[in-house]
C-alpha positions as a printed NumPy array, in Angstrom:
array([[ -7.672,  -5.041, -30.421],
       [ -4.742,  -3.262, -31.746],
       [ -3.746,   0.185, -31.299],
       [ -2.225,   2.609, -33.52 ],
       [  0.94 ,   4.46 , -32.472],
       [ -1.224,   7.532, -32.538],
       [ -3.713,   5.882, -30.403],
       [ -0.937,   4.45 , -27.74 ],
       [  0.965,   7.713, -27.469],
       [ -2.478,   9.335, -26.6  ],
       [ -3.559,   6.698, -24.15 ],
       [ -0.126,   7.16 , -22.189],
       [ -0.302,  11.003, -22.303],
       [ -3.739,  11.132, -21.064],
       [ -3.161,   8.503, -18.484],
       [ -0.066,  10.054, -17.043],
       [ -1.835,  13.538, -16.795],
       [ -4.35 ,  11.554, -14.355],
       [ -3.331,   8.031, -13.541],
       [ -6.847,   6.46 , -11.911],
       [ -9.149,   4.214, -12.81 ],
       [-11.623,   6.829, -14.031],
       [ -9.112,   7.944, -16.517],
       [ -9.073,   4.067, -17.724],
       [-12.815,   4.078, -17.823],
       [-12.98 ,   7.334, -19.801],
       [-10.236,   6.298, -22.263],
       [-12.251,   2.713, -22.896],
       [-15.321,   4.724, -23.671],
       [-13.342,   6.994, -26.166],
       [-11.62 ,   4.462, -27.761],
       [-14.463,   1.818, -27.967],
       [-12.289,  -0.667, -26.039],
       [-12.669,  -2.647, -22.634],
       [-11.248,  -1.255, -19.543],
       [ -9.267,  -4.347, -19.364],
       [ -7.61 ,  -3.824, -22.878],
       [ -6.941,  -0.294, -21.741],
       [ -5.256,  -1.527, -18.759],
       [ -3.403,  -4.052, -20.824],
       [ -1.942,  -1.558, -23.125],
       [ -1.055,   0.588, -20.453],
       [  0.857,  -2.127, -18.567],
       [  2.756,  -3.117, -21.626],
       [  3.684,   0.475, -22.119],
       [  5.007,   0.35 , -18.455],
       [  2.586,   3.417, -17.038],
       [ -0.145,   1.819, -15.474],
       [ -0.242,   1.997, -11.954],
       [ -2.307,  -0.374, -10.071],
       [ -4.706,   0.857,  -7.374],
       [ -3.618,   0.275,  -3.789],
       [ -5.844,  -1.5  ,  -1.517],
       [ -6.39 ,   0.765,   1.864],
       [ -8.702,  -0.206,   4.845],
       [-11.839,   1.363,   5.981],
       [-10.007,   3.804,   7.769],
       [ -8.001,   4.896,   4.688],
       [ -4.514,   3.249,   5.841],
       [ -2.362,   0.636,   4.228],
       [ -3.364,  -2.949,   5.57 ],
       [ -0.809,  -4.482,   8.166],
       [ -1.477,  -7.986,   9.423],
       [ -1.469,  -9.093,  12.937],
       [  1.634, -10.617,  12.234],
       [  3.368,  -7.584,  11.14 ],
       [  2.096,  -5.806,  14.297],
       [  3.564,  -8.551,  16.391],
       [  6.664,  -8.561,  14.689],
       [  6.938,  -4.828,  15.443],
       [  6.249,  -5.19 ,  19.121],
       [  8.916,  -7.975,  19.338],
       [ 11.302,  -5.678,  17.745],
       [ 10.51 ,  -2.584,  19.814],
       [ 10.626,  -4.844,  23.04 ],
       [ 14.04 ,  -6.341,  21.904],
       [ 12.611, -10.071,  21.904],
       [ 12.367, -12.707,  19.57 ],
       [  9.305, -13.053,  17.768],
       [  8.556, -16.717,  19.037],
       [  8.734, -15.02 ,  23.02 ],
       [  5.457, -13.64 ,  21.77 ],
       [  3.571, -16.558,  20.549],
       [ -0.087, -16.34 ,  20.539],
       [ -0.147, -12.572,  20.859],
       [ -1.397, -12.41 ,  17.37 ],
       [ -4.525, -13.837,  18.539],
       [ -5.453, -10.631,  20.171],
       [ -7.769,  -7.818,  18.769],
       [ -6.001,  -5.721,  16.367],
       [ -6.917,  -2.698,  18.181],
       [ -5.358,  -4.098,  21.033],
       [ -2.074,  -4.999,  19.17 ],
       [ -2.11 ,  -1.523,  17.693],
       [ -2.281,   0.044,  21.073],
       [  0.672,  -2.265,  22.79 ],
       [  2.816,  -1.25 ,  19.251],
       [  2.351,   2.135,  19.853],
       [  3.335,   1.949,  23.601],
       [  6.244,   0.162,  23.11 ],
       [  7.345,   1.919,  20.372],
       [  6.962,   5.105,  22.393],
       [  9.081,   3.635,  25.105],
       [ 11.63 ,   2.881,  22.774],
       [ 11.723,   6.399,  21.728],
       [ 11.876,   7.88 ,  24.792],
       [ 14.71 ,   5.389,  25.892],
       [ 16.809,   6.688,  22.823],
       [ 16.037,  10.511,  23.497],
       [ 17.494,  10.212,  27.021],
       [ 20.531,   8.42 ,  25.838],
       [ 20.944,  11.429,  23.348],
       [ 20.557,  13.719,  26.123],
       [ 23.213,  12.053,  28.654]])
């Protein structure tokens, strides 16, 4: 499964112009290689961009622990003071994170105007 210098140059050029899994699949068909082979070659060339996982709503996934950590930071507390909070529903945690973040932002704005 070796690639010539010309094939490598074209692979890199085509992938860089449209970096996506669809491009990888098209290149695999065009060069008679497997998609894994194409990905491997593009990775060795330092141009392959791994797909970023997003959740159903199109956002980057965030763990409950990360949300609780943000809440603790927003409230100026050590995370240990919020033990067990990560067991709450994620939607509730997100609401609490937004509410505590908004309170902190308003406080900072008030300080700026004083």
